[in-house]
VEXDREN-2710 file (C-alpha; in Angstrom, 1 decimal):
% VEXDREN-2710
k/r/px/py/pz
1/MET/3.0/12.9/-19.8
2/THR/-0.6/12.9/-21.1
3/GLN/-0.4/15.7/-23.6
4/PRO/-3.0/18.7/-23.2
5/THR/-6.2/18.1/-25.1
6/SER/-7.4/20.6/-27.5
7/PRO/-5.0/23.1/-27.9
8/ASP/-5.6/24.0/-31.5
9/THR/-8.5/25.6/-30.0
10/LEU/-6.3/27.3/-28.5
11/SER/-3.1/28.5/-30.7
12/SER/-5.9/29.4/-33.8
13/ASN/-6.7/32.7/-31.5
14/PRO/-3.7/34.8/-31.7
15/GLY/-5.2/36.5/-28.5
16/PHE/-4.7/33.9/-26.7
17/ILE/-2.4/34.6/-23.6
18/HIS/1.0/35.4/-25.1
19/ASN/1.3/38.5/-26.0
20/PRO/4.5/39.0/-28.0
21/ASP/4.4/43.0/-28.0
22/PHE/4.4/43.2/-24.3
23/GLN/6.8/45.8/-23.4
24/PRO/7.1/46.6/-19.4
25/THR/7.1/49.3/-17.9
26/PRO/10.5/50.7/-17.2
27/LEU/11.1/50.6/-13.7
28/ILE/14.5/48.3/-12.3
29/ASP/16.0/45.9/-13.6
30/SER/15.0/43.3/-10.8
31/LEU/17.8/40.8/-11.7
32/ALA/20.4/42.8/-11.1
33/TYR/18.9/44.7/-8.2
34/TRP/18.3/41.9/-6.4
35/LYS/21.0/39.6/-7.4
36/SER/23.1/43.1/-5.8
37/GLY/22.0/42.0/-2.5
38/VAL/19.4/42.7/0.0
39/ARG/18.7/43.3/3.5
40/GLU/16.0/43.7/6.2
41/LEU/14.0/47.2/6.4
42/LYS/11.2/46.8/9.2
43/SER/8.7/43.8/10.5
44/PHE/5.4/44.6/11.3
45/ARG/3.8/42.8/13.9
46/GLY/0.4/42.7/15.5
47/HIS/-1.4/39.0/13.9
48/THR/-1.8/36.7/16.9
49/GLN/-1.7/33.7/14.8
50/GLU/-0.1/32.3/11.7
51/ILE/-0.6/34.6/8.4
52/TRP/-1.5/33.3/5.5
53/SER/-1.1/36.3/2.8
54/VAL/0.1/39.9/2.4
55/SER/-0.7/42.5/-0.6
56/PHE/0.9/46.1/-1.4
57/SER/-1.6/48.5/-2.6
58/PRO/-0.1/49.8/-6.0
59/ASP/0.6/53.0/-4.4
60/GLY/3.1/51.3/-2.5
61/LEU/2.2/53.1/0.9
62/THR/0.3/50.7/2.6
63/LEU/0.1/46.8/2.8
64/ALA/-3.0/44.1/3.9
65/SER/-1.8/41.2/5.6
66/GLY/-4.5/38.2/6.8
67/GLY/-4.6/34.5/8.8
68/ASN/-5.5/33.0/10.7
69/ASP/-6.6/35.6/13.9
70/ARG/-9.5/36.3/11.3
71/PHE/-8.5/39.7/10.9
72/ILE/-7.4/42.2/8.0
73/ARG/-4.8/43.9/8.9
74/ILE/-3.9/47.5/7.1
75/TRP/0.1/48.6/8.1
76/ASP/1.7/51.9/7.2
77/ILE/4.5/50.9/5.3
78/GLU/7.1/54.0/6.7
79/THR/6.1/53.7/10.1
80/GLY/5.7/50.1/10.1
81/ARG/2.4/51.5/12.2
82/LEU/-0.5/49.4/11.9
83/LEU/-3.3/51.8/10.5
84/ARG/-6.7/49.9/11.3
85/SER/-7.6/45.8/11.3
86/LEU/-10.8/44.7/9.5
87/ARG/-13.4/42.4/11.3
88/GLY/-15.6/40.4/9.5
89/HIS/-14.8/37.0/8.9
90/THR/-15.5/33.7/11.4
91/LEU/-12.0/31.3/10.3
92/THR/-9.2/32.2/8.5
93/VAL/-8.6/34.1/5.5
94/ARG/-6.3/32.5/3.2
95/GLU/-6.2/35.0/1.1
96/VAL/-6.1/39.0/0.2
97/LYS/-5.6/40.9/-2.7
98/HIS/-5.8/44.7/-3.7
99/SER/-7.8/45.3/-6.8
100/PRO/-5.6/46.7/-10.1
101/ASP/-6.5/50.8/-8.8
102/GLY/-5.9/50.1/-5.6
103/GLN/-9.1/51.0/-4.2
104/MET/-10.5/48.1/-3.2
105/ILE/-9.2/45.1/-0.8
106/ALA/-10.1/41.5/-1.2
107/SER/-10.6/38.6/1.6
108/ALA/-11.2/35.1/1.1
109/SER/-11.4/32.7/3.9
110/GLU/-12.4/29.3/4.8
111/ASP/-15.9/30.6/6.3
112/ARG/-17.2/30.0/2.7
113/THR/-17.4/34.3/2.0
114/ILE/-15.2/36.7/0.0
115/ARG/-15.1/40.4/1.5
116/LEU/-14.8/43.7/0.1
117/TRP/-13.1/46.5/1.5
118/ASN/-12.4/49.9/1.5
119/PRO/-9.0/50.5/2.6
120/GLN/-9.0/53.7/3.3
121/THR/-11.9/53.4/5.8
122/GLY/-11.9/49.9/6.5
123/GLU/-15.3/49.8/5.7
124/SER/-17.1/46.3/4.2
125/LEU/-18.3/47.3/1.2
126/ARG/-19.7/43.6/-0.6
127/LEU/-19.9/39.9/0.8
128/LEU/-19.8/37.6/-1.6
129/PHE/-21.1/33.6/-1.6
130/THR/-23.1/31.0/-2.3
131/ARG/-25.6/29.4/-0.9
132/TYR/-23.7/26.0/-1.5
133/ASP/-19.6/27.2/-1.3
134/HIS/-17.2/25.5/0.4
135/GLY/-14.3/26.9/2.6
136/VAL/-12.2/29.7/-0.7
137/THR/-8.7/29.3/-0.9
138/SER/-7.7/31.3/-3.7
139/ILE/-9.0/34.8/-5.4
140/SER/-7.9/36.4/-8.6
141/PHE/-8.2/39.7/-10.0
142/SER/-8.8/40.4/-13.9
143/PRO/-6.2/42.8/-15.1
144/ASP/-9.0/45.5/-15.0
145/GLY/-9.8/44.9/-11.5
146/LEU/-13.7/44.5/-13.1
147/MET/-13.8/40.6/-12.7
148/LEU/-12.7/38.7/-9.3
149/ALA/-12.8/34.5/-9.5
150/ARG/-12.7/32.2/-6.4
151/ALA/-11.1/29.2/-5.8
152/GLY/-11.4/27.0/-3.2
153/GLN/-12.5/23.8/-1.5
154/ASN/-15.0/22.9/-4.5
155/LYS/-14.7/21.7/-8.3
156/ASP/-15.9/24.7/-9.7
157/ILE/-14.8/28.4/-9.9
158/LYS/-16.8/31.4/-9.7
159/ILE/-16.2/34.8/-11.0
160/TRP/-18.5/37.8/-10.2
161/GLU/-18.9/41.8/-11.4
162/VAL/-16.6/43.8/-8.7
163/THR/-18.9/46.6/-9.1
164/THR/-22.1/44.8/-8.4
165/GLY/-21.2/41.9/-6.7
166/THR/-23.1/39.8/-9.4
167/GLU/-22.0/36.3/-9.8
168/LEU/-21.2/36.2/-13.3
169/MET/-20.4/32.6/-14.2
170/THR/-19.5/28.7/-12.8
171/LEU/-16.5/27.1/-14.9
172/LEU/-17.1/23.0/-14.4
173/GLY/-14.6/21.3/-16.3
174/LYS/-16.3/18.6/-18.9
175/ASP/-16.0/15.6/-16.9
176/GLN/-18.8/15.4/-14.9
177/TYR/-16.8/12.8/-12.5
178/ASP/-13.7/14.3/-11.8
179/HIS/-14.8/16.0/-8.0
180/ASN/-11.0/17.0/-7.3
181/TRP/-11.0/20.5/-5.9
182/SER/-9.8/23.1/-7.7
183/VAL/-7.4/24.7/-4.8
184/CYS/-5.8/27.9/-6.6
185/THR/-6.8/30.4/-9.6
186/ALA/-5.1/32.7/-11.8
187/PHE/-6.4/35.1/-14.0
188/CYS/-4.2/35.4/-17.3
189/PRO/-2.7/38.2/-18.4
190/ASP/-4.9/38.7/-21.6
191/GLY/-8.1/38.8/-19.2
192/ILE/-9.9/36.3/-21.0
193/HIS/-8.6/33.1/-19.7
194/LEU/-8.5/31.5/-16.4
195/VAL/-6.3/28.7/-15.2
196/ALA/-7.2/26.5/-12.3
197/GLY/-5.0/24.0/-10.2
198/THR/-6.4/21.3/-8.8
199/ASP/-5.5/19.0/-5.7
200/VAL/-4.3/16.1/-7.6
201/GLY/-2.0/18.5/-8.8
202/LYS/-4.0/19.2/-12.6
203/ILE/-4.2/22.2/-14.4
204/LYS/-7.1/23.8/-16.2
205/ILE/-7.3/26.6/-18.5
206/TYR/-10.8/28.1/-19.2
207/GLU/-11.9/30.9/-21.5
208/VAL/-13.8/33.0/-19.3
209/LEU/-15.2/35.1/-22.0
210/PRO/-17.6/34.7/-24.0
211/SER/-18.4/30.7/-23.5
212/GLY/-17.2/30.2/-19.9
213/GLU/-15.4/27.0/-21.6
214/GLU/-12.7/24.5/-19.6
215/LYS/-9.9/24.2/-22.6
216/ILE/-7.4/22.1/-21.9
217/VAL/-6.9/19.6/-18.5
218/HIS/-2.9/18.6/-18.2
219/ASN/-1.7/16.7/-16.0
220/GLY/0.7/19.1/-14.4
221/HIS/2.3/17.8/-11.2
222/TRP/0.1/14.7/-11.0
223/ARG/2.0/11.3/-11.6
224/ASP/0.5/8.0/-13.0
225/ASP/2.1/6.2/-10.2
226/ALA/1.4/2.4/-9.2
227/ASP/-0.5/2.6/-5.9
228/ASP/-2.6/6.1/-7.7
229/GLU/-5.4/4.2/-6.6
230/SER/-5.5/5.0/-3.3
231/THR/-7.5/8.1/-1.4
232/GLU/-4.9/9.2/0.0
233/ASN/-2.8/9.5/-3.4
234/ARG/-5.2/10.8/-5.0
235/GLY/-6.4/13.5/-2.2
236/PHE/-7.7/14.5/1.1
237/TYR/-7.6/11.1/2.9
238/VAL/-11.2/11.3/4.5
239/ASP/-12.2/9.2/7.7
240/ASP/-15.3/7.8/8.8
241/GLN/-16.1/11.1/10.3
242/GLY/-15.7/13.2/7.3
243/GLY/-12.5/14.7/8.8
244/PHE/-9.4/15.3/6.4
245/GLN/-6.2/13.9/6.8
246/LYS/-3.8/14.4/4.4
247/PRO/-3.3/16.6/1.3
248/MET/-2.7/15.4/-1.9
249/GLU/1.1/15.1/-1.8
250/TYR/0.9/16.6/-5.7
251/TRP/-1.7/20.1/-4.6
252/ILE/-1.3/23.1/-6.2
253/GLY/0.2/25.8/-4.0
254/ALA/0.5/28.5/-6.7
255/LEU/0.1/30.0/-10.2
256/THR/1.5/32.6/-11.9
257/PHE/2.0/34.0/-15.2
258/THR/5.4/36.3/-16.6
259/PRO/4.2/39.7/-17.7
260/ASP/3.7/38.6/-21.3
261/GLY/1.7/35.7/-20.8
262/GLY/4.0/33.6/-22.3
263/THR/5.1/31.5/-19.7
264/MET/2.8/29.7/-16.8
265/ILE/4.2/29.0/-13.7
266/SER/3.1/26.6/-11.3
267/GLY/4.1/25.5/-7.4
268/SER/3.3/22.1/-5.8
269/ARG/3.2/19.9/-2.2
270/ASP/5.7/17.8/-4.4
271/CYS/8.1/20.9/-4.0
272/THR/8.6/21.7/-7.3
273/ILE/7.9/24.2/-9.5
274/LYS/7.2/23.6/-13.4
275/PHE/7.5/26.4/-16.6
276/TRP/4.7/26.1/-19.2
277/ASP/5.1/27.9/-22.7
278/MET/1.2/29.3/-23.0
279/PRO/-1.1/27.8/-25.2
280/THR/0.3/24.7/-25.5
281/MET/1.1/23.6/-22.1
282/GLU/4.5/22.4/-22.7
283/GLU/6.4/22.1/-20.2
284/ARG/10.0/23.7/-20.3
285/ARG/11.5/23.5/-17.1
286/THR/11.3/21.8/-13.8
287/LEU/12.8/24.2/-10.6
288/LYS/14.2/21.6/-7.8
289/GLY/15.1/24.1/-4.6
290/HIS/12.3/23.7/-2.2
291/SER/12.1/21.0/0.6
292/ALA/8.6/21.3/1.1
293/TRP/5.3/22.8/-0.1
294/VAL/5.8/25.4/-2.8
295/ARG/2.8/27.5/-1.1
296/ASN/3.0/30.5/-3.5
297/LEU/4.7/31.9/-6.4
298/LEU/5.2/35.8/-8.0
299/VAL/7.2/37.3/-11.0
300/THR/8.9/40.8/-11.1
301/GLN/7.1/43.5/-13.1
302/ASP/9.9/43.0/-15.5
303/GLY/9.8/39.4/-16.3
304/GLN/13.0/38.8/-15.3
305/VAL/12.7/36.8/-11.5
306/LEU/10.5/34.2/-10.0
307/ILE/10.4/34.9/-6.0
308/SER/8.7/31.3/-4.4
309/ALA/7.6/31.1/-1.0
310/SER/7.6/27.6/0.7
311/ASP/6.5/25.6/4.1
312/ASP/10.2/24.9/3.9
313/GLY/10.7/28.4/5.8
314/THR/12.7/29.9/2.8
315/VAL/12.2/32.6/0.0
316/LYS/13.8/31.9/-3.1
317/MET/14.7/34.1/-5.8
318/TRP/15.2/32.5/-9.4
319/ASP/16.6/33.9/-12.7
320/ILE/13.6/33.1/-15.4
321/GLN/15.8/33.0/-18.3
322/THR/17.9/30.2/-17.2
323/GLY/15.8/28.9/-14.2
324/ARG/18.8/29.2/-11.6
325/GLN/18.1/29.9/-8.0
326/PHE/20.5/32.8/-6.8
327/ARG/19.1/33.9/-3.6
328/THR/17.6/32.0/-0.4
329/ILE/16.1/34.8/2.4
330/ARG/16.0/33.1/5.9
331/SER/14.4/34.9/8.2
332/HIS/10.7/33.3/9.5
333/ASN/10.7/30.6/11.7
334/GLY/8.4/28.4/10.4
335/PRO/6.1/28.7/6.8
336/VAL/6.5/31.3/4.6
337/ARG/3.1/31.3/3.0
338/GLY/3.0/35.1/2.0
339/ILE/4.8/37.4/-0.1
340/THR/4.5/40.5/-2.2
341/LEU/6.4/42.7/-4.4
342/SER/5.7/47.2/-4.3
343/SER/4.5/47.8/-7.9
344/ASP/8.1/49.1/-8.4
345/GLY/10.1/46.4/-7.4
346/LYS/12.2/47.6/-4.7
347/TYR/10.9/46.2/-1.7
348/LEU/9.1/43.0/-0.8
349/ALA/7.0/41.7/1.9
350/THR/7.2/38.4/3.4
351/ALA/4.7/36.4/5.9
352/GLY/4.7/33.3/7.9
353/ASN/3.3/31.0/10.5
354/ASP/5.6/33.2/12.9
355/ARG/3.2/36.2/13.1
356/ILE/5.7/38.3/11.5
357/ILE/5.5/40.2/8.2
358/THR/9.6/41.2/6.9
359/LEU/10.3/44.1/4.9
360/TRP/13.0/43.4/2.9
361/GLU/14.9/46.2/-0.1
362/GLY/17.5/45.2/-2.5
363/GLY/20.1/46.7/-4.3
364/GLU/23.9/47.3/-2.9
END
């Protein structure tokens, strides 16, 4: 494995990512809670096509979802009732996320735009796009909620100031010949750095403020195989009409962090989940258990449990300390791509290609 470049520029900065003094909010012991049991509470039905993403509001009262039917739908958790459907996108909605304060929902679409919504009224607040942009596949709020980053079917990462809609910067790698897509992105818990995953499985770390500079390029999930020169392995195979035929086998499907920022976790089309020490990007562990593309990852607030969703139709729970899988949820018919936890850690929502959102509770 190729070692990351320029780690010294990161490790010399004691504020970079890892916070050894981090103290999680005392909520529940998530490992004990989800190990002791899991039960289905209710289902939310209303989407007419596959669902890509779900997001709990920070107050835990509502849930937002989006998918192929182009609507963002807002649900009442208590009753399961559809509160409103937000119309605006013209193509598949790939991701929905609440801002940290819950006052806004951001939605990312293959129609090349990001829309910001008022979740209480359904009003469209702002449209974020650039003239020559491509489909948006991933968005991430900074921890303070002031910035929003997007990744998609292009090589760059763009960052906007949320309150004004001003485009703050474009993050580009130092290799001008690298035209692979940055398809997945996540802000680091320090709010200063950002990680991006590419369609060929590589992982990049940028310093957002103040420089906007690429700090690390790591091979990540990508492997230097003997037949790697073929376009089919390097990325999408493109036919004569410009149509995309097959995604690259190491494509990054999800990125997340432990709350203290000491570990970054990635999931890939290679069916594996990898743990990386930060800021060195030293690979600590590889988890194997899924049999298809790992599409989504999240970590509980106390940093004890990793939850993963996959095209194999399952949601799995892992003990972060040991790397052991302790629970598999099978309820959806087809790929599962959306997962979200309530802020108190007691409820999990899952969504997939069967057009159903399911709410789960742990405990005995």
